[in-house]
Jmol script that loads the backbone (N, CA, C; Angstrom):
load data "model"
ATOM      1  N   UNK A   1      20.439  41.689  37.309  1.00  0.00           N
ATOM      2  CA  UNK A   1      21.708  40.770  36.518  1.00  0.00           C
ATOM      3  C   UNK A   1      20.883  39.530  36.020  1.00  0.00           C
ATOM      4  N   UNK A   2      19.897  38.912  36.896  1.00  0.00           N
ATOM      5  CA  UNK A   2      19.274  37.463  36.458  1.00  0.00           C
ATOM      6  C   UNK A   2      18.486  38.167  35.119  1.00  0.00           C
ATOM      7  N   UNK A   3      17.834  39.253  35.018  1.00  0.00           N
ATOM      8  CA  UNK A   3      16.843  39.388  34.022  1.00  0.00           C
ATOM      9  C   UNK A   3      17.530  39.723  32.697  1.00  0.00           C
ATOM     10  N   UNK A   4      18.991  40.274  33.066  1.00  0.00           N
ATOM     11  CA  UNK A   4      19.711  40.442  31.772  1.00  0.00           C
ATOM     12  C   UNK A   4      20.091  39.252  30.971  1.00  0.00           C
ATOM     13  N   UNK A   5      20.415  38.256  31.602  1.00  0.00           N
ATOM     14  CA  UNK A   5      21.191  36.997  31.433  1.00  0.00           C
ATOM     15  C   UNK A   5      19.701  36.124  30.581  1.00  0.00           C
ATOM     16  N   UNK A   6      18.614  36.358  31.313  1.00  0.00           N
ATOM     17  CA  UNK A   6      17.455  36.052  30.563  1.00  0.00           C
ATOM     18  C   UNK A   6      17.018  36.656  29.337  1.00  0.00           C
ATOM     19  N   UNK A   7      17.236  37.932  29.290  1.00  0.00           N
ATOM     20  CA  UNK A   7      17.089  38.572  27.816  1.00  0.00           C
ATOM     21  C   UNK A   7      18.045  38.191  26.879  1.00  0.00           C
ATOM     22  N   UNK A   8      19.111  38.215  27.419  1.00  0.00           N
ATOM     23  CA  UNK A   8      20.120  37.971  26.565  1.00  0.00           C
ATOM     24  C   UNK A   8      19.912  36.280  25.847  1.00  0.00           C
ATOM     25  N   UNK A   9      19.373  35.308  26.807  1.00  0.00           N
ATOM     26  CA  UNK A   9      19.420  33.917  26.286  1.00  0.00           C
ATOM     27  C   UNK A   9      18.172  33.910  25.234  1.00  0.00           C
ATOM     28  N   UNK A  10      16.939  34.663  25.563  1.00  0.00           N
ATOM     29  CA  UNK A  10      15.674  34.673  24.902  1.00  0.00           C
ATOM     30  C   UNK A  10      16.051  35.340  23.386  1.00  0.00           C
ATOM     31  N   UNK A  11      16.922  36.735  23.371  1.00  0.00           N
ATOM     32  CA  UNK A  11      17.194  37.036  22.348  1.00  0.00           C
ATOM     33  C   UNK A  11      18.009  36.137  21.046  1.00  0.00           C
ATOM     34  N   UNK A  12      18.863  35.504  21.877  1.00  0.00           N
ATOM     35  CA  UNK A  12      19.975  34.730  21.132  1.00  0.00           C
ATOM     36  C   UNK A  12      19.189  33.430  20.632  1.00  0.00           C
ATOM     37  N   UNK A  13      18.315  32.781  21.575  1.00  0.00           N
ATOM     38  CA  UNK A  13      17.090  31.930  21.224  1.00  0.00           C
ATOM     39  C   UNK A  13      16.686  32.237  19.760  1.00  0.00           C
ATOM     40  N   UNK A  14      15.764  33.521  20.005  1.00  0.00           N
ATOM     41  CA  UNK A  14      15.059  33.740  18.909  1.00  0.00           C
ATOM     42  C   UNK A  14      15.972  33.997  17.897  1.00  0.00           C
ATOM     43  N   UNK A  15      17.072  34.461  17.962  1.00  0.00           N
ATOM     44  CA  UNK A  15      18.117  34.740  16.746  1.00  0.00           C
ATOM     45  C   UNK A  15      18.049  33.455  15.746  1.00  0.00           C
ATOM     46  N   UNK A  16      18.646  32.258  16.634  1.00  0.00           N
ATOM     47  CA  UNK A  16      19.047  30.942  16.253  1.00  0.00           C
ATOM     48  C   UNK A  16      17.662  30.251  15.343  1.00  0.00           C
ATOM     49  N   UNK A  17      16.283  30.532  15.945  1.00  0.00           N
ATOM     50  CA  UNK A  17      15.346  29.932  15.537  1.00  0.00           C
ATOM     51  C   UNK A  17      15.039  30.337  14.001  1.00  0.00           C
ATOM     52  N   UNK A  18      15.046  32.030  13.873  1.00  0.00           N
ATOM     53  CA  UNK A  18      14.870  32.509  12.795  1.00  0.00           C
ATOM     54  C   UNK A  18      15.795  31.999  11.802  1.00  0.00           C
ATOM     55  N   UNK A  19      17.204  32.300  12.056  1.00  0.00           N
ATOM     56  CA  UNK A  19      18.170  31.701  11.113  1.00  0.00           C
ATOM     57  C   UNK A  19      18.072  30.378  10.518  1.00  0.00           C
ATOM     58  N   UNK A  20      17.979  29.325  11.577  1.00  0.00           N
ATOM     59  CA  UNK A  20      17.746  28.097  11.236  1.00  0.00           C
ATOM     60  C   UNK A  20      16.508  27.586  10.381  1.00  0.00           C
ATOM     61  N   UNK A  21      15.273  28.443  10.963  1.00  0.00           N
ATOM     62  CA  UNK A  21      14.148  28.202   9.848  1.00  0.00           C
ATOM     63  C   UNK A  21      14.615  28.623   8.457  1.00  0.00           C
ATOM     64  N   UNK A  22      15.109  30.025   8.361  1.00  0.00           N
ATOM     65  CA  UNK A  22      15.603  30.366   6.975  1.00  0.00           C
ATOM     66  C   UNK A  22      16.199  29.324   6.315  1.00  0.00           C
ATOM     67  N   UNK A  23      17.299  29.073   6.643  1.00  0.00           N
ATOM     68  CA  UNK A  23      18.121  27.994   6.089  1.00  0.00           C
ATOM     69  C   UNK A  23      17.218  26.980   5.722  1.00  0.00           C
ATOM     70  N   UNK A  24      16.618  26.361   6.451  1.00  0.00           N
ATOM     71  CA  UNK A  24      15.711  25.127   6.227  1.00  0.00           C
ATOM     72  C   UNK A  24      15.097  25.419   5.003  1.00  0.00           C
ATOM     73  N   UNK A  25      14.367  26.518   4.944  1.00  0.00           N
ATOM     74  CA  UNK A  25      13.081  26.644   3.991  1.00  0.00           C
ATOM     75  C   UNK A  25      13.981  26.963   2.722  1.00  0.00           C
ATOM     76  N   UNK A  26      15.282  27.512   2.544  1.00  0.00           N
ATOM     77  CA  UNK A  26      15.963  27.852   1.388  1.00  0.00           C
ATOM     78  C   UNK A  26      16.600  26.290   0.925  1.00  0.00           C
ATOM     79  N   UNK A  27      16.997  25.553   1.791  1.00  0.00           N
ATOM     80  CA  UNK A  27      17.192  23.960   1.389  1.00  0.00           C
ATOM     81  C   UNK A  27      16.079  23.278   0.773  1.00  0.00           C
ATOM     82  N   UNK A  28      15.008  23.380   1.606  1.00  0.00           N
ATOM     83  CA  UNK A  28      13.652  22.280   1.590  1.00  0.00           C
ATOM     84  C   UNK A  28      12.812  22.915   0.196  1.00  0.00           C
ATOM     85  N   UNK A  29      13.162  24.159  -0.425  1.00  0.00           N
ATOM     86  CA  UNK A  29      12.224  24.927  -1.261  1.00  0.00           C
ATOM     87  C   UNK A  29      12.407  24.041  -2.724  1.00  0.00           C
ATOM     88  N   UNK A  30      13.259  23.577  -2.831  1.00  0.00           N
ATOM     89  CA  UNK A  30      13.603  22.750  -4.329  1.00  0.00           C
ATOM     90  C   UNK A  30      13.756  21.086  -4.045  1.00  0.00           C
ATOM     91  N   UNK A  31      12.989  20.683  -5.183  1.00  0.00           N
ATOM     92  CA  UNK A  31      13.364  18.983  -5.127  1.00  0.00           C
ATOM     93  C   UNK A  31      14.665  18.651  -5.641  1.00  0.00           C
ATOM     94  N   UNK A  32      15.130  17.587  -5.483  1.00  0.00           N
ATOM     95  CA  UNK A  32      16.053  16.934  -5.846  1.00  0.00           C
ATOM     96  C   UNK A  32      16.505  16.886  -7.398  1.00  0.00           C
ATOM     97  N   UNK A  33      17.588  17.351  -7.714  1.00  0.00           N
ATOM     98  CA  UNK A  33      17.954  17.443  -9.185  1.00  0.00           C
ATOM     99  C   UNK A  33      17.653  15.972 -10.158  1.00  0.00           C
ATOM    100  N   UNK A  34      17.453  14.815  -9.345  1.00  0.00           N
ATOM    101  CA  UNK A  34      17.450  13.922  -9.934  1.00  0.00           C
ATOM    102  C   UNK A  34      15.694  13.403  -9.964  1.00  0.00           C
ATOM    103  N   UNK A  35      14.903  14.220  -9.322  1.00  0.00           N
ATOM    104  CA  UNK A  35      13.434  13.639  -8.916  1.00  0.00           C
ATOM    105  C   UNK A  35      12.871  14.253 -10.413  1.00  0.00           C
ATOM    106  N   UNK A  36      12.314  13.177 -10.844  1.00  0.00           N
ATOM    107  CA  UNK A  36      11.277  13.433 -12.144  1.00  0.00           C
ATOM    108  C   UNK A  36       9.805  14.146 -11.685  1.00  0.00           C
ATOM    109  N   UNK A  37       9.656  15.248 -12.355  1.00  0.00           N
ATOM    110  CA  UNK A  37       8.258  15.811 -11.999  1.00  0.00           C
ATOM    111  C   UNK A  37       7.071  15.084 -12.143  1.00  0.00           C
ATOM    112  N   UNK A  38       6.086  15.163 -11.515  1.00  0.00           N
ATOM    113  CA  UNK A  38       4.976  14.173 -11.570  1.00  0.00           C
ATOM    114  C   UNK A  38       4.238  14.390 -12.701  1.00  0.00           C
ATOM    115  N   UNK A  39       4.123  15.520 -13.620  1.00  0.00           N
ATOM    116  CA  UNK A  39       3.462  15.735 -14.558  1.00  0.00           C
ATOM    117  C   UNK A  39       4.108  14.890 -15.716  1.00  0.00           C
ATOM    118  N   UNK A  40       5.477  14.960 -15.821  1.00  0.00           N
ATOM    119  CA  UNK A  40       5.922  13.821 -16.646  1.00  0.00           C
ATOM    120  C   UNK A  40       5.892  12.317 -16.318  1.00  0.00           C
ATOM    121  N   UNK A  41       5.598  11.917 -15.068  1.00  0.00           N
ATOM    122  CA  UNK A  41       5.597  10.468 -14.825  1.00  0.00           C
ATOM    123  C   UNK A  41       4.074  10.152 -15.133  1.00  0.00           C
ATOM    124  N   UNK A  42       3.111  11.462 -15.244  1.00  0.00           N
ATOM    125  CA  UNK A  42       1.582  10.807 -15.230  1.00  0.00           C
ATOM    126  C   UNK A  42       1.462  10.642 -16.672  1.00  0.00           C
ATOM    127  N   UNK A  43       2.086  11.236 -17.754  1.00  0.00           N
ATOM    128  CA  UNK A  43       2.082  10.902 -19.185  1.00  0.00           C
ATOM    129  C   UNK A  43       2.971   9.825 -19.622  1.00  0.00           C
ATOM    130  N   UNK A  44       4.042   9.278 -18.612  1.00  0.00           N
ATOM    131  CA  UNK A  44       4.576   8.129 -19.266  1.00  0.00           C
ATOM    132  C   UNK A  44       4.001   6.555 -19.222  1.00  0.00           C
ATOM    133  N   UNK A  45       4.077   6.091 -20.497  1.00  0.00           N
ATOM    134  CA  UNK A  45       3.649   4.666 -20.811  1.00  0.00           C
ATOM    135  C   UNK A  45       4.312   3.675 -20.434  1.00  0.00           C
ATOM    136  N   UNK A  46       3.823   2.937 -19.470  1.00  0.00           N
ATOM    137  CA  UNK A  46       4.551   2.005 -19.196  1.00  0.00           C
ATOM    138  C   UNK A  46       4.551   0.239 -19.654  1.00  0.00           C
ATOM    139  N   UNK A  47       5.538   0.101 -20.453  1.00  0.00           N
ATOM    140  CA  UNK A  47       5.903  -1.109 -21.339  1.00  0.00           C
ATOM    141  C   UNK A  47       6.215  -2.433 -20.462  1.00  0.00           C
ATOM    142  N   UNK A  48       6.886  -2.459 -19.322  1.00  0.00           N
ATOM    143  CA  UNK A  48       7.382  -3.508 -18.867  1.00  0.00           C
ATOM    144  C   UNK A  48       6.484  -3.632 -17.291  1.00  0.00           C
ATOM    145  N   UNK A  49       6.422  -4.892 -16.969  1.00  0.00           N
ATOM    146  CA  UNK A  49       5.959  -5.076 -15.708  1.00  0.00           C
ATOM    147  C   UNK A  49       6.445  -6.356 -15.184  1.00  0.00           C
ATOM    148  N   UNK A  50       6.187  -6.581 -13.863  1.00  0.00           N
ATOM    149  CA  UNK A  50       6.557  -7.663 -13.094  1.00  0.00           C
ATOM    150  C   UNK A  50       5.726  -8.686 -12.978  1.00  0.00           C
ATOM    151  N   UNK A  51       6.035 -10.078 -12.942  1.00  0.00           N
ATOM    152  CA  UNK A  51       5.138 -11.256 -12.860  1.00  0.00           C
ATOM    153  C   UNK A  51       4.527 -11.237 -11.355  1.00  0.00           C
ATOM    154  N   UNK A  52       3.468 -11.312 -11.283  1.00  0.00           N
ATOM    155  CA  UNK A  52       2.923 -11.199  -9.713  1.00  0.00           C
ATOM    156  C   UNK A  52       3.091 -12.835  -9.124  1.00  0.00           C
ATOM    157  N   UNK A  53       3.648 -14.027  -9.719  1.00  0.00           N
ATOM    158  CA  UNK A  53       4.145 -15.027  -9.390  1.00  0.00           C
ATOM    159  C   UNK A  53       5.317 -15.159  -8.981  1.00  0.00           C
ATOM    160  N   UNK A  54       6.291 -14.908  -9.714  1.00  0.00           N
ATOM    161  CA  UNK A  54       8.025 -14.870  -9.608  1.00  0.00           C
ATOM    162  C   UNK A  54       8.466 -13.646  -9.736  1.00  0.00           C
ATOM    163  N   UNK A  55       8.011 -12.485  -9.950  1.00  0.00           N
ATOM    164  CA  UNK A  55       8.563 -11.108  -9.845  1.00  0.00           C
ATOM    165  C   UNK A  55       9.619 -10.969 -10.865  1.00  0.00           C
ATOM    166  N   UNK A  56       9.543 -11.875 -11.980  1.00  0.00           N
ATOM    167  CA  UNK A  56      10.449 -11.580 -12.881  1.00  0.00           C
ATOM    168  C   UNK A  56      10.037 -10.207 -14.066  1.00  0.00           C
ATOM    169  N   UNK A  57      10.774  -9.764 -15.261  1.00  0.00           N
ATOM    170  CA  UNK A  57      10.143  -8.618 -15.870  1.00  0.00           C
ATOM    171  C   UNK A  57       9.463  -9.093 -16.942  1.00  0.00           C
ATOM    172  N   UNK A  58       8.312  -8.728 -17.239  1.00  0.00           N
ATOM    173  CA  UNK A  58       7.572  -9.135 -18.227  1.00  0.00           C
ATOM    174  C   UNK A  58       7.240  -8.174 -19.439  1.00  0.00           C
ATOM    175  N   UNK A  59       7.189  -8.136 -20.729  1.00  0.00           N
ATOM    176  CA  UNK A  59       6.652  -7.376 -21.767  1.00  0.00           C
ATOM    177  C   UNK A  59       5.210  -6.927 -21.321  1.00  0.00           C
ATOM    178  N   UNK A  60       4.497  -5.964 -21.954  1.00  0.00           N
ATOM    179  CA  UNK A  60       3.046  -5.734 -22.022  1.00  0.00           C
ATOM    180  C   UNK A  60       2.419  -6.844 -22.272  1.00  0.00           C
ATOM    181  N   UNK A  61       2.651  -7.645 -23.568  1.00  0.00           N
ATOM    182  CA  UNK A  61       1.829  -8.797 -23.956  1.00  0.00           C
ATOM    183  C   UNK A  61       2.211  -9.747 -22.848  1.00  0.00           C
ATOM    184  N   UNK A  62       3.311 -10.128 -22.449  1.00  0.00           N
ATOM    185  CA  UNK A  62       3.166 -11.223 -21.581  1.00  0.00           C
ATOM    186  C   UNK A  62       2.551 -11.258 -20.545  1.00  0.00           C
ATOM    187  N   UNK A  63       2.496  -9.952 -20.030  1.00  0.00           N
ATOM    188  CA  UNK A  63       1.425  -9.521 -18.748  1.00  0.00           C
ATOM    189  C   UNK A  63       0.261  -9.712 -18.977  1.00  0.00           C
ATOM    190  N   UNK A  64      -0.245  -9.399 -20.028  1.00  0.00           N
ATOM    191  CA  UNK A  64      -1.768  -9.293 -20.453  1.00  0.00           C
ATOM    192  C   UNK A  64      -1.874 -10.837 -20.473  1.00  0.00           C
ATOM    193  N   UNK A  65      -0.912 -11.885 -21.107  1.00  0.00           N
ATOM    194  CA  UNK A  65      -1.423 -13.087 -21.231  1.00  0.00           C
ATOM    195  C   UNK A  65      -1.534 -13.884 -19.926  1.00  0.00           C
ATOM    196  N   UNK A  66      -0.438 -13.342 -19.180  1.00  0.00           N
ATOM    197  CA  UNK A  66      -0.537 -14.019 -17.650  1.00  0.00           C
ATOM    198  C   UNK A  66      -1.677 -13.474 -16.841  1.00  0.00           C
ATOM    199  N   UNK A  67      -1.993 -12.012 -16.941  1.00  0.00           N
ATOM    200  CA  UNK A  67      -3.263 -11.813 -16.437  1.00  0.00           C
ATOM    201  C   UNK A  67      -4.623 -12.607 -16.762  1.00  0.00           C
ATOM    202  N   UNK A  68      -4.433 -12.958 -18.162  1.00  0.00           N
ATOM    203  CA  UNK A  68      -5.673 -13.791 -18.674  1.00  0.00           C
ATOM    204  C   UNK A  68      -5.765 -14.978 -18.045  1.00  0.00           C
ATOM    205  N   UNK A  69      -4.610 -15.801 -17.880  1.00  0.00           N
ATOM    206  CA  UNK A  69      -4.464 -17.187 -17.831  1.00  0.00           C
ATOM    207  C   UNK A  69      -4.724 -17.196 -16.107  1.00  0.00           C
ATOM    208  N   UNK A  70      -4.452 -15.952 -15.529  1.00  0.00           N
ATOM    209  CA  UNK A  70      -5.183 -16.173 -13.963  1.00  0.00           C
ATOM    210  C   UNK A  70      -6.398 -15.974 -13.766  1.00  0.00           C
ATOM    211  N   UNK A  71      -7.141 -15.087 -14.476  1.00  0.00           N
ATOM    212  CA  UNK A  71      -8.376 -14.932 -14.587  1.00  0.00           C
ATOM    213  C   UNK A  71      -9.225 -15.896 -14.695  1.00  0.00           C
ATOM    214  N   UNK A  72      -8.687 -17.069 -15.581  1.00  0.00           N
ATOM    215  CA  UNK A  72      -9.568 -18.144 -15.807  1.00  0.00           C
ATOM    216  C   UNK A  72      -9.435 -19.322 -14.612  1.00  0.00           C
ATOM    217  N   UNK A  73     -10.654 -19.690 -14.003  1.00  0.00           N
ATOM    218  CA  UNK A  73     -10.652 -20.335 -13.147  1.00  0.00           C
ATOM    219  C   UNK A  73     -10.327 -21.963 -13.608  1.00  0.00           C
ATOM    220  N   UNK A  74      -9.794 -22.757 -12.641  1.00  0.00           N
ATOM    221  CA  UNK A  74      -9.325 -24.079 -13.014  1.00  0.00           C
ATOM    222  C   UNK A  74     -10.455 -24.973 -12.872  1.00  0.00           C
ATOM    223  N   UNK A  75     -10.704 -26.012 -13.497  1.00  0.00           N
ATOM    224  CA  UNK A  75     -11.546 -26.973 -13.384  1.00  0.00           C
ATOM    225  C   UNK A  75     -11.696 -27.552 -12.037  1.00  0.00           C
ATOM    226  N   UNK A  76     -13.164 -27.975 -11.322  1.00  0.00           N
ATOM    227  CA  UNK A  76     -13.058 -28.580  -9.834  1.00  0.00           C
ATOM    228  C   UNK A  76     -12.535 -29.520  -9.887  1.00  0.00           C
ATOM    229  N   UNK A  77     -11.659 -30.056  -8.877  1.00  0.00           N
ATOM    230  CA  UNK A  77     -11.011 -30.952  -9.117  1.00  0.00           C
ATOM    231  C   UNK A  77     -11.397 -31.949  -7.281  1.00  0.00           C
ATOM    232  N   UNK A  78     -12.566 -31.332  -6.785  1.00  0.00           N
ATOM    233  CA  UNK A  78     -12.942 -31.776  -5.453  1.00  0.00           C
ATOM    234  C   UNK A  78     -13.928 -32.954  -6.223  1.00  0.00           C
ATOM    235  N   UNK A  79     -14.156 -33.972  -5.107  1.00  0.00           N
ATOM    236  CA  UNK A  79     -15.131 -35.124  -5.391  1.00  0.00           C
ATOM    237  C   UNK A  79     -16.373 -34.441  -5.365  1.00  0.00           C
ATOM    238  N   UNK A  80     -17.426 -35.064  -5.982  1.00  0.00           N
ATOM    239  CA  UNK A  80     -18.867 -34.488  -5.933  1.00  0.00           C
ATOM    240  C   UNK A  80     -19.346 -34.646  -4.152  1.00  0.00           C
ATOM    241  N   UNK A  81     -19.057 -35.936  -3.993  1.00  0.00           N
ATOM    242  CA  UNK A  81     -19.332 -36.197  -2.718  1.00  0.00           C
ATOM    243  C   UNK A  81     -18.886 -35.379  -1.196  1.00  0.00           C
ATOM    244  N   UNK A  82     -17.725 -34.808  -1.478  1.00  0.00           N
ATOM    245  CA  UNK A  82     -16.775 -34.017  -0.707  1.00  0.00           C
ATOM    246  C   UNK A  82     -17.571 -32.766  -0.275  1.00  0.00           C
ATOM    247  N   UNK A  83     -17.833 -32.157  -1.896  1.00  0.00           N
ATOM    248  CA  UNK A  83     -18.617 -31.075  -2.003  1.00  0.00           C
ATOM    249  C   UNK A  83     -19.826 -30.786  -1.408  1.00  0.00           C
ATOM    250  N   UNK A  84     -20.729 -32.023  -1.432  1.00  0.00           N
ATOM    251  CA  UNK A  84     -21.754 -32.047  -0.615  1.00  0.00           C
ATOM    252  C   UNK A  84     -21.958 -32.052   0.608  1.00  0.00           C
ATOM    253  N   UNK A  85     -20.777 -32.828   1.289  1.00  0.00           N
ATOM    254  CA  UNK A  85     -20.550 -32.834   2.675  1.00  0.00           C
ATOM    255  C   UNK A  85     -20.170 -31.193   3.337  1.00  0.00           C
ATOM    256  N   UNK A  86     -19.248 -30.891   2.480  1.00  0.00           N
ATOM    257  CA  UNK A  86     -19.111 -29.352   2.846  1.00  0.00           C
ATOM    258  C   UNK A  86     -20.308 -28.349   2.764  1.00  0.00           C
ATOM    259  N   UNK A  87     -21.358 -28.395   1.713  1.00  0.00           N
ATOM    260  CA  UNK A  87     -22.349 -27.967   1.558  1.00  0.00           C
ATOM    261  C   UNK A  87     -23.136 -28.333   2.997  1.00  0.00           C
ATOM    262  N   UNK A  88     -23.467 -29.233   3.354  1.00  0.00           N
ATOM    263  CA  UNK A  88     -24.214 -29.743   4.521  1.00  0.00           C
ATOM    264  C   UNK A  88     -23.568 -29.187   5.823  1.00  0.00           C
ATOM    265  N   UNK A  89     -22.204 -29.207   5.936  1.00  0.00           N
ATOM    266  CA  UNK A  89     -21.666 -28.628   7.284  1.00  0.00           C
ATOM    267  C   UNK A  89     -21.803 -26.941   7.127  1.00  0.00           C
ATOM    268  N   UNK A  90     -21.741 -26.354   6.132  1.00  0.00           N
ATOM    269  CA  UNK A  90     -22.132 -24.983   6.081  1.00  0.00           C
ATOM    270  C   UNK A  90     -23.498 -24.655   6.495  1.00  0.00           C
ATOM    271  N   UNK A  91     -24.416 -25.588   5.965  1.00  0.00           N
ATOM    272  CA  UNK A  91     -25.750 -25.461   5.801  1.00  0.00           C
ATOM    273  C   UNK A  91     -26.038 -25.558   7.592  1.00  0.00           C
ATOM    274  N   UNK A  92     -25.512 -26.747   8.248  1.00  0.00           N
ATOM    275  CA  UNK A  92     -25.553 -27.038   9.495  1.00  0.00           C
ATOM    276  C   UNK A  92     -25.105 -25.847  10.538  1.00  0.00           C
ATOM    277  N   UNK A  93     -24.219 -25.262  10.079  1.00  0.00           N
ATOM    278  CA  UNK A  93     -23.331 -23.875  10.819  1.00  0.00           C
ATOM    279  C   UNK A  93     -24.392 -22.980  10.900  1.00  0.00           C
ATOM    280  N   UNK A  94     -25.085 -22.506   9.507  1.00  0.00           N
ATOM    281  CA  UNK A  94     -25.981 -21.445   9.414  1.00  0.00           C
ATOM    282  C   UNK A  94     -27.032 -21.672  10.386  1.00  0.00           C
ATOM    283  N   UNK A  95     -27.737 -23.100  10.414  1.00  0.00           N
ATOM    284  CA  UNK A  95     -28.994 -23.253  11.223  1.00  0.00           C
ATOM    285  C   UNK A  95     -28.446 -22.914  12.730  1.00  0.00           C
ATOM    286  N   UNK A  96     -27.513 -23.961  13.047  1.00  0.00           N
ATOM    287  CA  UNK A  96     -27.094 -23.472  14.558  1.00  0.00           C
ATOM    288  C   UNK A  96     -26.872 -21.870  14.958  1.00  0.00           C
ATOM    289  N   UNK A  97     -26.453 -21.152  13.764  1.00  0.00           N
ATOM    290  CA  UNK A  97     -26.462 -19.703  14.500  1.00  0.00           C
ATOM    291  C   UNK A  97     -27.991 -19.006  14.601  1.00  0.00           C
ATOM    292  N   UNK A  98     -28.917 -19.345  13.834  1.00  0.00           N
ATOM    293  CA  UNK A  98     -30.215 -19.129  13.832  1.00  0.00           C
ATOM    294  C   UNK A  98     -31.005 -20.052  14.848  1.00  0.00           C
ATOM    295  N   UNK A  99     -30.799 -21.301  15.265  1.00  0.00           N
ATOM    296  CA  UNK A  99     -31.610 -21.930  16.163  1.00  0.00           C
ATOM    297  C   UNK A  99     -30.468 -22.525  16.802  1.00  0.00           C
ATOM    298  N   UNK A 100     -30.055 -21.762  17.893  1.00  0.00           N
ATOM    299  CA  UNK A 100     -29.020 -22.673  18.627  1.00  0.00           C
ATOM    300  C   UNK A 100     -29.639 -23.555  19.479  1.00  0.00           C
ATOM    301  N   UNK A 101     -30.720 -23.755  19.659  1.00  0.00           N
ATOM    302  CA  UNK A 101     -31.337 -24.818  20.937  1.00  0.00           C
ATOM    303  C   UNK A 101     -31.577 -26.383  20.085  1.00  0.00           C
ATOM    304  N   UNK A 102     -31.247 -26.231  18.648  1.00  0.00           N
ATOM    305  CA  UNK A 102     -31.531 -27.608  17.860  1.00  0.00           C
ATOM    306  C   UNK A 102     -30.332 -28.309  18.237  1.00  0.00           C
ATOM    307  N   UNK A 103     -30.590 -29.537  18.242  1.00  0.00           N
ATOM    308  CA  UNK A 103     -29.399 -30.524  18.854  1.00  0.00           C
ATOM    309  C   UNK A 103     -28.895 -31.066  17.567  1.00  0.00           C
ATOM    310  N   UNK A 104     -28.522 -30.699  16.578  1.00  0.00           N
ATOM    311  CA  UNK A 104     -27.898 -31.255  15.285  1.00  0.00           C
ATOM    312  C   UNK A 104     -26.520 -30.827  15.306  1.00  0.00           C
TER     313      UNK A 104
END
end "model"
wireframe off; spacefill off
backbone 0.3
color backbone group
């Protein structure tokens, strides 16, 4: 009696798994209708972009101009004496890493 219950349970489980997997593959075989194929997306020319500063939409020329402005570095505004102090502090740090016994 116990063996028959186990046999019925195992057969019904196998049937459910096979039927469930068949339905799943049938549904998963096709992409959604609104999905654009990758081949079309690769050939598409992007003519709009978003600003990296505030996220507003830009045309291609505005985006190129903004990228050129961001590439140019602004003039240094630090005082020369402060820049010298920073250089000396970095030099001191490097020397202390190489020669930790120096008392500087």
